[in-house]
N, CA, C and O atoms as a Tripos MOL2 file, in Angstrom:
@<TRIPOS>MOLECULE
protein
  320   319    80     0     0
PROTEIN
NO_CHARGES

@<TRIPOS>ATOM
      1 N         117.6160   27.1950   72.1880 N.3       1 UNK1
      2 CA        118.7660   28.1100   72.6600 C.3       1 UNK1
      3 C         118.9250   28.5960   73.7660 C.2       1 UNK1
      4 O         117.9430   29.1260   74.2860 O.2       1 UNK1
      5 N         120.0500   28.5800   74.3990 N.am      2 UNK2
      6 CA        120.5580   28.8870   75.4290 C.3       2 UNK2
      7 C         120.7160   30.5520   75.6230 C.2       2 UNK2
      8 O         121.1320   31.1470   74.6300 O.2       2 UNK2
      9 N         120.4220   31.3410   76.8030 N.am      3 UNK3
     10 CA        120.6560   32.6080   76.7300 C.3       3 UNK3
     11 C         121.0030   32.9950   78.1990 C.2       3 UNK3
     12 O         120.7800   32.2890   79.1820 O.2       3 UNK3
     13 N         121.4850   34.0180   78.1960 N.am      4 UNK4
     14 CA        122.1250   34.7900   79.6160 C.3       4 UNK4
     15 C         121.6480   36.1670   79.5420 C.2       4 UNK4
     16 O         121.7910   36.7640   78.4750 O.2       4 UNK4
     17 N         121.0970   36.7520   80.5430 N.am      5 UNK5
     18 CA        120.7180   38.0020   80.8030 C.3       5 UNK5
     19 C         121.7510   38.6020   81.9560 C.2       5 UNK5
     20 O         122.0520   37.9870   82.9790 O.2       5 UNK5
     21 N         122.2850   40.0490   81.5600 N.am      6 UNK6
     22 CA        123.2550   40.4290   82.8290 C.3       6 UNK6
     23 C         122.5290   41.2670   83.7080 C.2       6 UNK6
     24 O         122.7160   41.3350   84.9230 O.2       6 UNK6
     25 N         121.4550   42.0840   82.8680 N.am      7 UNK7
     26 CA        120.9810   43.1480   83.7160 C.3       7 UNK7
     27 C         119.0640   43.1770   83.2580 C.2       7 UNK7
     28 O         118.4260   42.7960   82.2760 O.2       7 UNK7
     29 N         118.7370   43.7790   84.4470 N.am      8 UNK8
     30 CA        117.1460   43.6970   84.1890 C.3       8 UNK8
     31 C         116.5990   44.5650   82.5850 C.2       8 UNK8
     32 O         115.4800   44.3970   82.0990 O.2       8 UNK8
     33 N         117.6120   45.4210   82.0150 N.am      9 UNK9
     34 CA        117.2510   46.2750   80.8540 C.3       9 UNK9
     35 C         117.6350   45.1350   79.8780 C.2       9 UNK9
     36 O         117.0380   45.3240   78.8190 O.2       9 UNK9
     37 N         118.4120   44.0150   79.8340 N.am     10 UNK10
     38 CA        118.5230   43.0250   78.9990 C.3      10 UNK10
     39 C         117.1580   42.1510   78.9450 C.2      10 UNK10
     40 O         116.5690   41.8730   77.9000 O.2      10 UNK10
     41 N         116.8320   41.8380   79.9990 N.am     11 UNK11
     42 CA        115.3560   40.9150   80.0150 C.3      11 UNK11
     43 C         114.4150   42.0210   79.0200 C.2      11 UNK11
     44 O         113.9550   41.8400   77.8920 O.2      11 UNK11
     45 N         114.3530   42.9760   79.7380 N.am     12 UNK12
     46 CA        113.2380   44.1070   78.8230 C.3      12 UNK12
     47 C         113.4520   44.2750   77.4450 C.2      12 UNK12
     48 O         112.4740   44.3080   76.6980 O.2      12 UNK12
     49 N         114.6600   44.3940   76.9760 N.am     13 UNK13
     50 CA        114.7760   44.2800   75.6800 C.3      13 UNK13
     51 C         114.3630   43.0340   74.8480 C.2      13 UNK13
     52 O         113.8720   42.9680   73.7210 O.2      13 UNK13
     53 N         114.6600   42.2000   75.6130 N.am     14 UNK14
     54 CA        114.3860   40.5650   74.9790 C.3      14 UNK14
     55 C         112.9320   40.2960   74.8530 C.2      14 UNK14
     56 O         112.4470   39.6620   73.9160 O.2      14 UNK14
     57 N         112.2120   40.8380   75.9020 N.am     15 UNK15
     58 CA        110.4040   40.6960   75.9860 C.3      15 UNK15
     59 C         110.0110   41.6480   75.1090 C.2      15 UNK15
     60 O         108.9700   41.3890   74.5040 O.2      15 UNK15
     61 N         110.5020   42.5940   74.8850 N.am     16 UNK16
     62 CA        110.0230   43.7330   73.9010 C.3      16 UNK16
     63 C         110.0650   43.1800   72.5640 C.2      16 UNK16
     64 O         109.1010   43.2420   71.8020 O.2      16 UNK16
     65 N         111.1630   42.6460   72.2740 N.am     17 UNK17
     66 CA        111.4210   41.9160   70.7470 C.3      17 UNK17
     67 C         110.5270   40.9260   70.5680 C.2      17 UNK17
     68 O         109.8220   40.8680   69.5600 O.2      17 UNK17
     69 N         110.4690   39.8700   71.7450 N.am     18 UNK18
     70 CA        109.8210   38.7190   71.3420 C.3      18 UNK18
     71 C         108.1690   38.9230   71.5010 C.2      18 UNK18
     72 O         107.3040   38.1100   71.1770 O.2      18 UNK18
     73 N         108.0170   40.0060   71.9880 N.am     19 UNK19
     74 CA        106.3360   40.4640   72.0620 C.3      19 UNK19
     75 C         105.8300   40.9700   70.8920 C.2      19 UNK19
     76 O         104.6190   41.1800   70.8190 O.2      19 UNK19
     77 N         106.6500   41.2320   69.8430 N.am     20 UNK20
     78 CA        106.3430   41.5090   68.5320 C.3      20 UNK20
     79 C         105.8140   40.5420   67.7560 C.2      20 UNK20
     80 O         105.0130   40.7060   66.8350 O.2      20 UNK20
     81 N         106.3260   39.4250   68.1870 N.am     21 UNK21
     82 CA        106.1140   38.1300   67.2530 C.3      21 UNK21
     83 C         104.9210   37.6440   67.5170 C.2      21 UNK21
     84 O         104.3840   37.9570   68.5800 O.2      21 UNK21
     85 N         104.2700   36.7790   66.5960 N.am     22 UNK22
     86 CA        103.1320   36.4840   66.5310 C.3      22 UNK22
     87 C         102.8450   34.9360   67.2120 C.2      22 UNK22
     88 O         101.7820   34.6610   67.7680 O.2      22 UNK22
     89 N         103.8630   34.0800   67.0830 N.am     23 UNK23
     90 CA        104.0010   32.9610   67.8580 C.3      23 UNK23
     91 C         104.3660   33.0530   69.1630 C.2      23 UNK23
     92 O         104.8690   34.0240   69.7280 O.2      23 UNK23
     93 N         104.0120   31.7110   69.7270 N.am     24 UNK24
     94 CA        104.4810   31.4730   71.2720 C.3      24 UNK24
     95 C         105.8540   31.3280   71.5340 C.2      24 UNK24
     96 O         106.5000   30.6910   70.7020 O.2      24 UNK24
     97 N         106.5790   31.8960   72.7550 N.am     25 UNK25
     98 CA        108.0630   31.6860   72.8870 C.3      25 UNK25
     99 C         107.6780   31.6240   74.3040 C.2      25 UNK25
    100 O         106.7670   32.2310   74.8670 O.2      25 UNK25
    101 N         108.7440   30.5710   74.9090 N.am     26 UNK26
    102 CA        108.7910   30.3720   76.1260 C.3      26 UNK26
    103 C         110.3920   30.3780   76.7390 C.2      26 UNK26
    104 O         111.3080   29.9760   76.0220 O.2      26 UNK26
    105 N         110.6160   30.8120   77.9710 N.am     27 UNK27
    106 CA        111.7200   30.7420   78.8310 C.3      27 UNK27
    107 C         111.4410   29.5600   79.5890 C.2      27 UNK27
    108 O         110.3490   29.3280   80.1070 O.2      27 UNK27
    109 N         112.7170   28.6180   79.6590 N.am     28 UNK28
    110 CA        112.4650   27.3270   80.4360 C.3      28 UNK28
    111 C         113.9430   27.3610   81.2200 C.2      28 UNK28
    112 O         114.9950   27.8680   80.8300 O.2      28 UNK28
    113 N         113.6920   26.7390   82.2960 N.am     29 UNK29
    114 CA        114.7170   26.6300   83.3290 C.3      29 UNK29
    115 C         114.2870   25.4880   84.3570 C.2      29 UNK29
    116 O         113.4450   25.6150   85.2470 O.2      29 UNK29
    117 N         115.2080   24.0760   83.9870 N.am     30 UNK30
    118 CA        114.3930   23.2200   84.9870 C.3      30 UNK30
    119 C         113.1480   22.7290   84.6930 C.2      30 UNK30
    120 O         112.7150   22.3680   83.5990 O.2      30 UNK30
    121 N         112.4970   22.7500   85.9910 N.am     31 UNK31
    122 CA        110.9190   22.4040   85.8620 C.3      31 UNK31
    123 C         110.2710   23.6150   85.1910 C.2      31 UNK31
    124 O         109.3230   23.3260   84.4600 O.2      31 UNK31
    125 N         110.5580   24.8050   85.2780 N.am     32 UNK32
    126 CA        109.7250   26.0060   85.3030 C.3      32 UNK32
    127 C         110.0060   26.3460   83.5700 C.2      32 UNK32
    128 O         111.0140   26.2550   82.8700 O.2      32 UNK32
    129 N         108.6770   26.7480   83.3080 N.am     33 UNK33
    130 CA        108.3940   27.3900   81.6960 C.3      33 UNK33
    131 C         107.5270   28.4410   81.9100 C.2      33 UNK33
    132 O         106.5190   28.2490   82.5890 O.2      33 UNK33
    133 N         107.7780   29.5830   81.4070 N.am     34 UNK34
    134 CA        106.9940   30.7740   81.3100 C.3      34 UNK34
    135 C         106.9500   31.3660   79.9970 C.2      34 UNK34
    136 O         107.7340   31.0990   79.0860 O.2      34 UNK34
    137 N         106.0500   32.1340   79.9500 N.am     35 UNK35
    138 CA        105.6550   32.9690   78.5350 C.3      35 UNK35
    139 C         106.7060   33.6800   78.5790 C.2      35 UNK35
    140 O         106.9730   34.0790   79.7120 O.2      35 UNK35
    141 N         107.7270   34.1310   77.3940 N.am     36 UNK36
    142 CA        108.8400   35.0100   77.3280 C.3      36 UNK36
    143 C         108.4040   36.2210   77.1730 C.2      36 UNK36
    144 O         109.1110   37.1500   77.5650 O.2      36 UNK36
    145 N         106.9470   36.5100   76.4710 N.am     37 UNK37
    146 CA        106.2030   37.6580   76.2790 C.3      37 UNK37
    147 C         106.1490   38.6850   77.5650 C.2      37 UNK37
    148 O         106.2860   39.9050   77.4770 O.2      37 UNK37
    149 N         105.9360   37.9950   78.6910 N.am     38 UNK38
    150 CA        105.7120   38.4020   80.1010 C.3      38 UNK38
    151 C         106.7880   38.9680   80.6840 C.2      38 UNK38
    152 O         107.7670   38.2480   80.8850 O.2      38 UNK38
    153 N         106.8230   40.4050   81.0820 N.am     39 UNK39
    154 CA        108.0120   40.5350   81.7640 C.3      39 UNK39
    155 C         108.2690   39.9210   83.2770 C.2      39 UNK39
    156 O         109.3710   39.7390   83.7960 O.2      39 UNK39
    157 N         106.9160   39.6360   83.8790 N.am     40 UNK40
    158 CA        107.0080   39.2190   85.3280 C.3      40 UNK40
    159 C         107.4830   37.8730   85.2360 C.2      40 UNK40
    160 O         108.1900   37.4920   86.1680 O.2      40 UNK40
    161 N         107.2200   37.0060   84.2260 N.am     41 UNK41
    162 CA        107.4930   35.5910   84.0260 C.3      41 UNK41
    163 C         108.9000   35.5600   83.5070 C.2      41 UNK41
    164 O         109.6500   34.6750   83.9180 O.2      41 UNK41
    165 N         109.2700   36.3340   82.7530 N.am     42 UNK42
    166 CA        110.8650   36.5780   82.3360 C.3      42 UNK42
    167 C         111.7640   36.8640   83.5870 C.2      42 UNK42
    168 O         112.7790   36.2090   83.8240 O.2      42 UNK42
    169 N         111.3340   37.8480   84.3330 N.am     43 UNK43
    170 CA        112.1380   38.2890   85.8200 C.3      43 UNK43
    171 C         112.0020   37.0070   86.7320 C.2      43 UNK43
    172 O         112.9380   36.7060   87.4730 O.2      43 UNK43
    173 N         111.0010   36.3480   86.6930 N.am     44 UNK44
    174 CA        111.0370   35.3260   87.7300 C.3      44 UNK44
    175 C         111.8390   34.2610   87.3670 C.2      44 UNK44
    176 O         112.4530   33.6890   88.2660 O.2      44 UNK44
    177 N         111.9710   33.8300   86.0660 N.am     45 UNK45
    178 CA        112.6060   32.5490   85.8890 C.3      45 UNK45
    179 C         113.8980   32.9850   85.7760 C.2      45 UNK45
    180 O         114.6660   32.0800   86.1040 O.2      45 UNK45
    181 N         114.5530   34.1470   85.3990 N.am     46 UNK46
    182 CA        116.0770   34.6540   85.5730 C.3      46 UNK46
    183 C         116.6650   35.0390   86.7590 C.2      46 UNK46
    184 O         117.8390   35.3590   86.9490 O.2      46 UNK46
    185 N         115.4300   34.9610   87.8150 N.am     47 UNK47
    186 CA        115.8220   35.3090   89.0250 C.3      47 UNK47
    187 C         116.3040   33.8350   89.7920 C.2      47 UNK47
    188 O         117.2680   33.6220   90.5270 O.2      47 UNK47
    189 N         115.1540   32.8590   89.2730 N.am     48 UNK48
    190 CA        115.1480   31.4720   90.0160 C.3      48 UNK48
    191 C         116.5300   30.7170   89.6560 C.2      48 UNK48
    192 O         117.1110   30.0880   90.5410 O.2      48 UNK48
    193 N         117.0450   30.7870   88.3540 N.am     49 UNK49
    194 CA        118.2990   30.2300   87.9530 C.3      49 UNK49
    195 C         118.7210   30.6160   86.7600 C.2      49 UNK49
    196 O         118.6010   29.8630   85.7940 O.2      49 UNK49
    197 N         119.3870   32.0940   86.6330 N.am     50 UNK50
    198 CA        120.1760   32.7460   85.6610 C.3      50 UNK50
    199 C         121.0450   31.9750   84.6420 C.2      50 UNK50
    200 O         121.1450   32.1370   83.4260 O.2      50 UNK50
    201 N         121.5760   31.1960   85.3720 N.am     51 UNK51
    202 CA        122.5320   30.4960   84.1780 C.3      51 UNK51
    203 C         122.1140   29.3920   83.5290 C.2      51 UNK51
    204 O         123.0330   28.7020   83.0880 O.2      51 UNK51
    205 N         121.1240   29.0400   83.3500 N.am     52 UNK52
    206 CA        120.5530   27.9080   82.8730 C.3      52 UNK52
    207 C         119.2040   28.1470   82.3120 C.2      52 UNK52
    208 O         118.2890   27.4670   82.7770 O.2      52 UNK52
    209 N         118.8860   29.1790   81.2030 N.am     53 UNK53
    210 CA        117.7750   29.2900   80.5400 C.3      53 UNK53
    211 C         117.8960   29.1890   79.2860 C.2      53 UNK53
    212 O         118.8130   29.5740   78.5610 O.2      53 UNK53
    213 N         116.6030   28.4660   78.9520 N.am     54 UNK54
    214 CA        116.6210   28.2080   77.3750 C.3      54 UNK54
    215 C         115.1130   28.6940   76.8640 C.2      54 UNK54
    216 O         114.0220   28.5250   77.4090 O.2      54 UNK54
    217 N         115.4880   29.4230   75.4970 N.am     55 UNK55
    218 CA        114.3360   29.8420   74.8230 C.3      55 UNK55
    219 C         113.9990   29.1470   73.9400 C.2      55 UNK55
    220 O         114.7640   28.8700   73.0160 O.2      55 UNK55
    221 N         112.6380   28.6570   74.0300 N.am     56 UNK56
    222 CA        111.8760   27.7420   72.8420 C.3      56 UNK56
    223 C         110.8630   28.8200   72.4980 C.2      56 UNK56
    224 O         110.1270   29.5010   73.2130 O.2      56 UNK56
    225 N         111.0940   28.7530   70.8740 N.am     57 UNK57
    226 CA        110.0970   29.5030   69.9330 C.3      57 UNK57
    227 C         109.4550   28.1750   69.2670 C.2      57 UNK57
    228 O         110.0970   27.1420   69.0800 O.2      57 UNK57
    229 N         108.3040   28.3270   68.9880 N.am     58 UNK58
    230 CA        107.1920   27.4510   68.3770 C.3      58 UNK58
    231 C         107.3800   27.5350   66.8630 C.2      58 UNK58
    232 O         107.5380   26.4830   66.2440 O.2      58 UNK58
    233 N         107.3740   28.8510   66.1370 N.am     59 UNK59
    234 CA        107.3110   29.0840   64.6280 C.3      59 UNK59
    235 C         108.4730   28.8890   64.3310 C.2      59 UNK59
    236 O         109.2670   29.4050   65.1180 O.2      59 UNK59
    237 N         109.0370   28.1760   63.2480 N.am     60 UNK60
    238 CA        110.5480   27.9100   62.8180 C.3      60 UNK60
    239 C         111.1490   29.4540   62.1200 C.2      60 UNK60
    240 O         112.2990   29.8890   62.0570 O.2      60 UNK60
    241 N         109.9840   29.9720   61.6990 N.am     61 UNK61
    242 CA        110.8010   31.5000   61.0390 C.3      61 UNK61
    243 C         111.0570   32.2750   62.1820 C.2      61 UNK61
    244 O         112.2170   32.6680   62.3020 O.2      61 UNK61
    245 N         110.1590   32.6210   63.1430 N.am     62 UNK62
    246 CA        110.3580   33.1560   64.2540 C.3      62 UNK62
    247 C         111.5790   32.8600   65.1780 C.2      62 UNK62
    248 O         112.1350   33.7360   65.8410 O.2      62 UNK62
    249 N         111.9380   31.5860   65.1630 N.am     63 UNK63
    250 CA        112.8180   31.2110   65.8210 C.3      63 UNK63
    251 C         114.1660   31.4800   65.3370 C.2      63 UNK63
    252 O         115.1690   31.5320   66.0480 O.2      63 UNK63
    253 N         114.1110   31.6620   63.9640 N.am     64 UNK64
    254 CA        115.4130   32.3680   63.2950 C.3      64 UNK64
    255 C         115.6570   33.8260   63.8640 C.2      64 UNK64
    256 O         116.7360   34.2850   64.2380 O.2      64 UNK64
    257 N         114.3920   34.4710   63.8510 N.am     65 UNK65
    258 CA        114.5930   35.6980   64.0630 C.3      65 UNK65
    259 C         115.3530   35.7610   65.6770 C.2      65 UNK65
    260 O         116.4790   36.2370   65.8230 O.2      65 UNK65
    261 N         114.6510   35.2810   66.6660 N.am     66 UNK66
    262 CA        115.2990   35.1670   67.9100 C.3      66 UNK66
    263 C         116.8040   34.6790   67.9010 C.2      66 UNK66
    264 O         117.7280   35.2500   68.4810 O.2      66 UNK66
    265 N         116.8620   33.9190   67.4010 N.am     67 UNK67
    266 CA        118.2960   33.2980   67.4960 C.3      67 UNK67
    267 C         119.2330   34.5180   66.9340 C.2      67 UNK67
    268 O         120.1860   34.8380   67.6430 O.2      67 UNK67
    269 N         119.0510   35.1180   65.8800 N.am     68 UNK68
    270 CA        119.7040   36.2400   65.3010 C.3      68 UNK68
    271 C         119.9030   37.4940   66.3340 C.2      68 UNK68
    272 O         120.9830   37.9440   66.7160 O.2      68 UNK68
    273 N         118.6200   37.9380   66.6840 N.am     69 UNK69
    274 CA        118.6360   38.9520   67.8310 C.3      69 UNK69
    275 C         119.3870   38.4360   69.1110 C.2      69 UNK69
    276 O         119.9130   39.3480   69.7480 O.2      69 UNK69
    277 N         119.5360   37.2990   69.5770 N.am     70 UNK70
    278 CA        120.3080   36.8390   70.6980 C.3      70 UNK70
    279 C         121.9890   36.8680   70.1270 C.2      70 UNK70
    280 O         122.8470   37.3920   70.8380 O.2      70 UNK70
    281 N         122.2990   36.3350   68.9640 N.am     71 UNK71
    282 CA        123.6530   36.1690   68.3530 C.3      71 UNK71
    283 C         124.2460   37.4180   68.4880 C.2      71 UNK71
    284 O         125.3280   37.5260   69.0660 O.2      71 UNK71
    285 N         123.5460   38.5610   67.9300 N.am     72 UNK72
    286 CA        123.8950   39.8180   67.8070 C.3      72 UNK72
    287 C         124.3770   40.5680   69.0340 C.2      72 UNK72
    288 O         125.2770   41.4060   69.0820 O.2      72 UNK72
    289 N         123.4730   40.0280   70.1950 N.am     73 UNK73
    290 CA        123.7410   40.6130   71.4530 C.3      73 UNK73
    291 C         122.6570   41.8770   71.6610 C.2      73 UNK73
    292 O         122.7960   42.7470   72.5200 O.2      73 UNK73
    293 N         121.5010   41.7980   70.6600 N.am     74 UNK74
    294 CA        120.9310   43.0270   70.7340 C.3      74 UNK74
    295 C         120.0670   43.0500   72.1940 C.2      74 UNK74
    296 O         119.4950   44.0830   72.5410 O.2      74 UNK74
    297 N         120.0340   42.1140   72.8210 N.am     75 UNK75
    298 CA        119.5000   42.3300   73.9600 C.3      75 UNK75
    299 C         120.0540   42.7460   75.3500 C.2      75 UNK75
    300 O         119.4750   42.9140   76.4220 O.2      75 UNK75
    301 N         121.3180   42.8570   75.0050 N.am     76 UNK76
    302 CA        122.5650   43.4720   75.8100 C.3      76 UNK76
    303 C         122.6230   44.9290   75.9500 C.2      76 UNK76
    304 O         122.7860   45.6260   74.9490 O.2      76 UNK76
    305 N         122.5140   45.3920   77.0080 N.am     77 UNK77
    306 CA        122.9200   46.8430   77.0160 C.3      77 UNK77
    307 C         124.2950   46.9020   76.9970 C.2      77 UNK77
    308 O         125.0080   46.0750   77.5650 O.2      77 UNK77
    309 N         124.7770   48.0340   76.2420 N.am     78 UNK78
    310 CA        125.9690   48.3520   76.1740 C.3      78 UNK78
    311 C         126.3250   49.7780   77.0730 C.2      78 UNK78
    312 O         125.8320   50.8680   76.7810 O.2      78 UNK78
    313 N         127.2590   49.5680   78.2030 N.am     79 UNK79
    314 CA        127.2560   50.8540   78.8790 C.3      79 UNK79
    315 C         128.3490   52.0350   78.7550 C.2      79 UNK79
    316 O         128.6700   52.8690   79.6020 O.2      79 UNK79
    317 N         128.9370   51.8040   77.1220 N.am     80 UNK80
    318 CA        129.7820   52.5700   76.6980 C.3      80 UNK80
    319 C         129.3790   54.1640   76.3150 C.2      80 UNK80
    320 O         130.2390   54.9330   75.8870 O.2      80 UNK80
@<TRIPOS>BOND
     1     1     2 1
     2     2     3 1
     3     3     4 2
     4     3     5 am
     5     5     6 1
     6     6     7 1
     7     7     8 2
     8     7     9 am
     9     9    10 1
    10    10    11 1
    11    11    12 2
    12    11    13 am
    13    13    14 1
    14    14    15 1
    15    15    16 2
    16    15    17 am
    17    17    18 1
    18    18    19 1
    19    19    20 2
    20    19    21 am
    21    21    22 1
    22    22    23 1
    23    23    24 2
    24    23    25 am
    25    25    26 1
    26    26    27 1
    27    27    28 2
    28    27    29 am
    29    29    30 1
    30    30    31 1
    31    31    32 2
    32    31    33 am
    33    33    34 1
    34    34    35 1
    35    35    36 2
    36    35    37 am
    37    37    38 1
    38    38    39 1
    39    39    40 2
    40    39    41 am
    41    41    42 1
    42    42    43 1
    43    43    44 2
    44    43    45 am
    45    45    46 1
    46    46    47 1
    47    47    48 2
    48    47    49 am
    49    49    50 1
    50    50    51 1
    51    51    52 2
    52    51    53 am
    53    53    54 1
    54    54    55 1
    55    55    56 2
    56    55    57 am
    57    57    58 1
    58    58    59 1
    59    59    60 2
    60    59    61 am
    61    61    62 1
    62    62    63 1
    63    63    64 2
    64    63    65 am
    65    65    66 1
    66    66    67 1
    67    67    68 2
    68    67    69 am
    69    69    70 1
    70    70    71 1
    71    71    72 2
    72    71    73 am
    73    73    74 1
    74    74    75 1
    75    75    76 2
    76    75    77 am
    77    77    78 1
    78    78    79 1
    79    79    80 2
    80    79    81 am
    81    81    82 1
    82    82    83 1
    83    83    84 2
    84    83    85 am
    85    85    86 1
    86    86    87 1
    87    87    88 2
    88    87    89 am
    89    89    90 1
    90    90    91 1
    91    91    92 2
    92    91    93 am
    93    93    94 1
    94    94    95 1
    95    95    96 2
    96    95    97 am
    97    97    98 1
    98    98    99 1
    99    99   100 2
   100    99   101 am
   101   101   102 1
   102   102   103 1
   103   103   104 2
   104   103   105 am
   105   105   106 1
   106   106   107 1
   107   107   108 2
   108   107   109 am
   109   109   110 1
   110   110   111 1
   111   111   112 2
   112   111   113 am
   113   113   114 1
   114   114   115 1
   115   115   116 2
   116   115   117 am
   117   117   118 1
   118   118   119 1
   119   119   120 2
   120   119   121 am
   121   121   122 1
   122   122   123 1
   123   123   124 2
   124   123   125 am
   125   125   126 1
   126   126   127 1
   127   127   128 2
   128   127   129 am
   129   129   130 1
   130   130   131 1
   131   131   132 2
   132   131   133 am
   133   133   134 1
   134   134   135 1
   135   135   136 2
   136   135   137 am
   137   137   138 1
   138   138   139 1
   139   139   140 2
   140   139   141 am
   141   141   142 1
   142   142   143 1
   143   143   144 2
   144   143   145 am
   145   145   146 1
   146   146   147 1
   147   147   148 2
   148   147   149 am
   149   149   150 1
   150   150   151 1
   151   151   152 2
   152   151   153 am
   153   153   154 1
   154   154   155 1
   155   155   156 2
   156   155   157 am
   157   157   158 1
   158   158   159 1
   159   159   160 2
   160   159   161 am
   161   161   162 1
   162   162   163 1
   163   163   164 2
   164   163   165 am
   165   165   166 1
   166   166   167 1
   167   167   168 2
   168   167   169 am
   169   169   170 1
   170   170   171 1
   171   171   172 2
   172   171   173 am
   173   173   174 1
   174   174   175 1
   175   175   176 2
   176   175   177 am
   177   177   178 1
   178   178   179 1
   179   179   180 2
   180   179   181 am
   181   181   182 1
   182   182   183 1
   183   183   184 2
   184   183   185 am
   185   185   186 1
   186   186   187 1
   187   187   188 2
   188   187   189 am
   189   189   190 1
   190   190   191 1
   191   191   192 2
   192   191   193 am
   193   193   194 1
   194   194   195 1
   195   195   196 2
   196   195   197 am
   197   197   198 1
   198   198   199 1
   199   199   200 2
   200   199   201 am
   201   201   202 1
   202   202   203 1
   203   203   204 2
   204   203   205 am
   205   205   206 1
   206   206   207 1
   207   207   208 2
   208   207   209 am
   209   209   210 1
   210   210   211 1
   211   211   212 2
   212   211   213 am
   213   213   214 1
   214   214   215 1
   215   215   216 2
   216   215   217 am
   217   217   218 1
   218   218   219 1
   219   219   220 2
   220   219   221 am
   221   221   222 1
   222   222   223 1
   223   223   224 2
   224   223   225 am
   225   225   226 1
   226   226   227 1
   227   227   228 2
   228   227   229 am
   229   229   230 1
   230   230   231 1
   231   231   232 2
   232   231   233 am
   233   233   234 1
   234   234   235 1
   235   235   236 2
   236   235   237 am
   237   237   238 1
   238   238   239 1
   239   239   240 2
   240   239   241 am
   241   241   242 1
   242   242   243 1
   243   243   244 2
   244   243   245 am
   245   245   246 1
   246   246   247 1
   247   247   248 2
   248   247   249 am
   249   249   250 1
   250   250   251 1
   251   251   252 2
   252   251   253 am
   253   253   254 1
   254   254   255 1
   255   255   256 2
   256   255   257 am
   257   257   258 1
   258   258   259 1
   259   259   260 2
   260   259   261 am
   261   261   262 1
   262   262   263 1
   263   263   264 2
   264   263   265 am
   265   265   266 1
   266   266   267 1
   267   267   268 2
   268   267   269 am
   269   269   270 1
   270   270   271 1
   271   271   272 2
   272   271   273 am
   273   273   274 1
   274   274   275 1
   275   275   276 2
   276   275   277 am
   277   277   278 1
   278   278   279 1
   279   279   280 2
   280   279   281 am
   281   281   282 1
   282   282   283 1
   283   283   284 2
   284   283   285 am
   285   285   286 1
   286   286   287 1
   287   287   288 2
   288   287   289 am
   289   289   290 1
   290   290   291 1
   291   291   292 2
   292   291   293 am
   293   293   294 1
   294   294   295 1
   295   295   296 2
   296   295   297 am
   297   297   298 1
   298   298   299 1
   299   299   300 2
   300   299   301 am
   301   301   302 1
   302   302   303 1
   303   303   304 2
   304   303   305 am
   305   305   306 1
   306   306   307 1
   307   307   308 2
   308   307   309 am
   309   309   310 1
   310   310   311 1
   311   311   312 2
   312   311   313 am
   313   313   314 1
   314   314   315 1
   315   315   316 2
   316   315   317 am
   317   317   318 1
   318   318   319 1
   319   319   320 2
@<TRIPOS>SUBSTRUCTURE
     1 UNK1         2 RESIDUE 1 A UNK
     2 UNK2         6 RESIDUE 1 A UNK
     3 UNK3        10 RESIDUE 1 A UNK
     4 UNK4        14 RESIDUE 1 A UNK
     5 UNK5        18 RESIDUE 1 A UNK
     6 UNK6        22 RESIDUE 1 A UNK
     7 UNK7        26 RESIDUE 1 A UNK
     8 UNK8        30 RESIDUE 1 A UNK
     9 UNK9        34 RESIDUE 1 A UNK
    10 UNK10       38 RESIDUE 1 A UNK
    11 UNK11       42 RESIDUE 1 A UNK
    12 UNK12       46 RESIDUE 1 A UNK
    13 UNK13       50 RESIDUE 1 A UNK
    14 UNK14       54 RESIDUE 1 A UNK
    15 UNK15       58 RESIDUE 1 A UNK
    16 UNK16       62 RESIDUE 1 A UNK
    17 UNK17       66 RESIDUE 1 A UNK
    18 UNK18       70 RESIDUE 1 A UNK
    19 UNK19       74 RESIDUE 1 A UNK
    20 UNK20       78 RESIDUE 1 A UNK
    21 UNK21       82 RESIDUE 1 A UNK
    22 UNK22       86 RESIDUE 1 A UNK
    23 UNK23       90 RESIDUE 1 A UNK
    24 UNK24       94 RESIDUE 1 A UNK
    25 UNK25       98 RESIDUE 1 A UNK
    26 UNK26      102 RESIDUE 1 A UNK
    27 UNK27      106 RESIDUE 1 A UNK
    28 UNK28      110 RESIDUE 1 A UNK
    29 UNK29      114 RESIDUE 1 A UNK
    30 UNK30      118 RESIDUE 1 A UNK
    31 UNK31      122 RESIDUE 1 A UNK
    32 UNK32      126 RESIDUE 1 A UNK
    33 UNK33      130 RESIDUE 1 A UNK
    34 UNK34      134 RESIDUE 1 A UNK
    35 UNK35      138 RESIDUE 1 A UNK
    36 UNK36      142 RESIDUE 1 A UNK
    37 UNK37      146 RESIDUE 1 A UNK
    38 UNK38      150 RESIDUE 1 A UNK
    39 UNK39      154 RESIDUE 1 A UNK
    40 UNK40      158 RESIDUE 1 A UNK
    41 UNK41      162 RESIDUE 1 A UNK
    42 UNK42      166 RESIDUE 1 A UNK
    43 UNK43      170 RESIDUE 1 A UNK
    44 UNK44      174 RESIDUE 1 A UNK
    45 UNK45      178 RESIDUE 1 A UNK
    46 UNK46      182 RESIDUE 1 A UNK
    47 UNK47      186 RESIDUE 1 A UNK
    48 UNK48      190 RESIDUE 1 A UNK
    49 UNK49      194 RESIDUE 1 A UNK
    50 UNK50      198 RESIDUE 1 A UNK
    51 UNK51      202 RESIDUE 1 A UNK
    52 UNK52      206 RESIDUE 1 A UNK
    53 UNK53      210 RESIDUE 1 A UNK
    54 UNK54      214 RESIDUE 1 A UNK
    55 UNK55      218 RESIDUE 1 A UNK
    56 UNK56      222 RESIDUE 1 A UNK
    57 UNK57      226 RESIDUE 1 A UNK
    58 UNK58      230 RESIDUE 1 A UNK
    59 UNK59      234 RESIDUE 1 A UNK
    60 UNK60      238 RESIDUE 1 A UNK
    61 UNK61      242 RESIDUE 1 A UNK
    62 UNK62      246 RESIDUE 1 A UNK
    63 UNK63      250 RESIDUE 1 A UNK
    64 UNK64      254 RESIDUE 1 A UNK
    65 UNK65      258 RESIDUE 1 A UNK
    66 UNK66      262 RESIDUE 1 A UNK
    67 UNK67      266 RESIDUE 1 A UNK
    68 UNK68      270 RESIDUE 1 A UNK
    69 UNK69      274 RESIDUE 1 A UNK
    70 UNK70      278 RESIDUE 1 A UNK
    71 UNK71      282 RESIDUE 1 A UNK
    72 UNK72      286 RESIDUE 1 A UNK
    73 UNK73      290 RESIDUE 1 A UNK
    74 UNK74      294 RESIDUE 1 A UNK
    75 UNK75      298 RESIDUE 1 A UNK
    76 UNK76      302 RESIDUE 1 A UNK
    77 UNK77      306 RESIDUE 1 A UNK
    78 UNK78      310 RESIDUE 1 A UNK
    79 UNK79      314 RESIDUE 1 A UNK
    80 UNK80      318 RESIDUE 1 A UNK
């Protein structure tokens, strides 16, 4: 599943969420792949190619949770 992060706070929310999962979660872009539970890794890959990021979740049940989290926009900061 593809994802876009608009602000640093969006990345933080995503990393906080996936860090609670038991299985492995990766952020991928081109030839790069990082542990999505690592704030440094997540910031690095977002900085390298912010418009082409794919989330890969190894556990199928957890993949559904991540997809739901992303589809609801739970990782996006609402400035209202």
